[in-house]
C-alpha positions in Angstrom: 6.8 22.8 -1.3 8.6 19.5 -1.1 11.2 19.3 1.6 14.0 16.7 2.2 14.6 15.5 5.8 16.8 13.1 7.7 15.6 10.1 9.7 15.0 12.1 12.9 13.2 14.9 11.1 11.1 12.4 9.1 10.0 10.7 12.4 8.8 14.1 13.7 7.0 14.8 10.4 5.4 11.4 10.5 4.3 12.1 14.1 2.6 15.3 13.0 0.8 13.5 10.2 -0.4 10.8 12.5 -1.4 13.3 15.2 -3.4 15.2 12.5 -5.4 12.1 11.6 -6.2 11.5 15.3 -7.2 15.1 16.0 -9.4 15.2 12.8 -11.1 12.0 13.9 -11.8 13.3 17.4 -12.6 17.0 16.8 -13.2 17.3 13.0 -11.1 19.4 10.6 -12.0 22.6 12.5 -10.1 21.1 15.5 -6.9 20.6 13.5 -4.8 23.5 14.7 -1.1 24.0 15.3 -1.5 23.6 19.0 -3.8 20.6 19.0 -1.6 18.7 16.5 1.7 19.5 18.2 0.4 18.7 21.6 -0.9 15.3 20.4 2.5 14.6 18.7 4.4 15.8 21.8 6.4 18.3 19.7 7.0 22.1 20.0 4.4 24.4 18.6 6.7 25.7 15.8 7.2 22.2 14.4 4.3 22.4 11.9 5.9 25.5 10.3 9.2 23.7 9.9 7.7 20.9 7.7 4.6 22.5 6.2 3.7 25.8 4.7 0.4 25.8 6.5 -1.9 23.7 8.8 -4.0 23.1 5.7 -1.0 21.6 3.9 -0.5 19.3 6.9 -4.1 18.3 6.8 -3.9 17.5 3.1 -0.8 15.5 3.6 -2.5 13.5 6.4 -5.4 12.7 4.1 -3.0 11.6 1.3 -0.9 9.5 3.6 -3.9 7.6 5.1 -5.4 6.9 1.6 -2.0 6.0 0.2 -1.5 3.3 2.9 -5.0 1.9 2.1 -4.4 2.0 -1.6 -1.1 0.1 -1.3 -2.6 -2.5 0.9 -5.6 -3.1 -1.4 -3.4 -3.2 -4.5 -1.3 -5.9 -2.9 -4.5 -7.8 -2.1 -5.7 -7.5 -5.7 -2.4 -8.8 -7.1 -2.5 -11.8 -4.7 -6.1 -12.6 -5.6 -5.3 -12.3 -9.3 -2.7 -15.0 -8.9 -4.9 -17.4 -6.9 -8.3 -16.7 -8.7 -10.5 -17.7 -5.8 -13.7 -16.7 -7.5 -15.8 -13.5 -7.7 -17.6 -14.0 -4.4 -14.5 -14.9 -2.5 -12.8 -11.9 -3.9 -15.6 -9.6 -2.8 -15.4 -11.1 0.7 -11.7 -10.5 0.8 -12.0 -6.9 -0.3 -14.8 -6.2 2.2 -12.6 -7.5 5.0 -9.7 -5.4 3.8 -11.9 -2.2 3.5 -12.7 -2.3 7.3 -10.4 0.6 8.4 -9.7 1.5 12.0 -12.4 3.9 13.2 -9.9 6.7 13.7 -8.6 6.5 10.2 -12.1 6.2 8.7 -13.4 9.2 10.7 -10.5 11.3 9.6 -11.1 10.4 6.0 -14.8 11.3 6.2 -13.9 14.5 7.9 -11.7 15.3 5.0 -14.6 14.8 2.5 -16.9 17.0 4.6 -14.2 19.7 4.9 -13.8 19.7 1.1 -17.5 20.3 0.7 -17.2 23.5 2.7 -13.7 24.6 1.6 -13.0 24.7 -2.2 -9.3 25.0 -1.6 -9.3 21.5 0.0 -11.1 19.9 -3.0 -8.1 19.2 -5.2 -6.6 16.8 -2.6 -9.9 15.1 -2.1 -10.2 14.7 -5.9 -6.7 13.3 -5.8 -7.4 10.6 -3.2 -10.8 9.7 -4.7 -9.1 9.1 -8.0 -6.6 6.8 -6.3 -9.5 5.0 -4.7 -11.3 4.6 -8.0 -8.2 3.1 -9.5 -8.1 0.5 -6.8 -11.8 -0.2 -7.2 -11.3 -0.6 -10.9 -8.4 -3.0 -10.3 -10.5 -5.1 -7.9 -13.4 -5.3 -10.3 -11.1 -6.4 -13.1 -9.6 -9.1 -10.9 -13.1 -10.2 -10.0 -14.1 -10.5 -13.6 -16.6 -7.6 -13.5 -14.6 -5.3 -15.9 -17.6 -3.0 -16.7 -18.3 -2.1 -13.1 -18.2 1.6 -12.5 -15.4 2.2 -10.0 -17.0 5.5 -8.9 -20.2 3.6 -7.9 -18.2 1.0 -6.0 -16.3 3.7 -4.1 -19.5 5.7 -3.3 -21.1 2.5 -1.9 -18.1 1.8 0.3 -18.0 5.3 1.7 -21.7 5.5 2.3 -21.6 2.2 4.2 -18.6 3.4 6.1 -20.4 6.6 7.2 -23.5 4.8 8.3 -21.6 2.1 10.2 -19.7 4.8 12.1 -22.8 7.0 12.7 -25.3 4.3 13.6 -23.4 1.0 14.2 -26.4 -0.6 15.9 -28.5 -0.2 12.7 -26.0 -1.3 10.2 -25.8 -5.0 9.2 -22.1 -6.1 9.2 -22.8 -8.1 6.0 -24.5 -5.2 4.3 -21.5 -4.0 2.4 -20.8 -7.4 1.0 -24.4 -7.8 -0.2 -24.3 -4.3 -1.7 -21.1 -5.0 -3.6 -22.4 -8.4 -4.8 -25.6 -6.7 -6.0 -23.6 -4.1 -7.9 -21.5 -6.7 -9.5 -24.5 -8.9 -10.4 -26.2 -5.9 -12.0 -23.1 -5.1 -14.0 -22.8 -8.7 -15.2 -26.5 -8.8 -16.3 -26.1 -5.5 -18.2 -23.0 -6.8 -20.0 -24.8 -10.0 -21.0 -23.0 -12.4 -18.7 -26.2 -13.9 -17.3 -24.7 -17.3 -16.4 -22.0 -15.8 -14.2 -24.5 -13.4 -12.6 -26.9 -16.3 -11.8 -24.0 -18.3 -10.2 -23.1 -15.3 -8.0 -26.7 -14.7 -7.1 -27.2 -18.4 -6.2 -24.1 -18.2 -4.0 -25.5 -15.1 -2.2 -28.9 -16.8 -1.6 -27.2 -19.8 -0.2 -25.2 -17.6 2.2 -28.3 -15.8 3.3 -30.1 -19.0 4.0 -27.2 -20.3 6.0 -27.0 -17.1 8.1 -30.8 -16.9 8.7 -31.9 -17.6 12.3 
């Protein structure tokens, strides 16, 4: 149920949403309770019920909010890159940098995905945010000139890298995501018959790897 609030109430609502993200990151979705969230936000226990019909609704809103912020930021980046046309590889590098979320937000997002795997009632909001993410991935691929790239594959690659980087940071190459995205784009270009563009991108990648080699 959508509710209208003044500035003061909106600040308390925003505090609840932010607190939910932090609690989910630290304790998992099972730890997102009325008490845990309101204590983190510094608000009375009854505050959640004033703004949301249930703690699940609050968790869903927290997931939407975090993704919406990322989507807006990446859409702005895509528009800026579309105007400057820096080249496919430079665009990939810019997006990889932008995709590096703060650990707290990334953990909360991944907890939301895991929670949806266990709780069917939470799946619609996850489908909603993944659809938004795919739209951004599609926009990025279009700007980069790889219009036939599957946005679902791009998003899955990003989320898989994110999970591994958080779970085993010492084993994950910081440049791995960029190489993975580059390989995905090159494969798409080859499949669509744009061999010359694919070779140029592959040559650029080889040159970068040689430069970075010890």
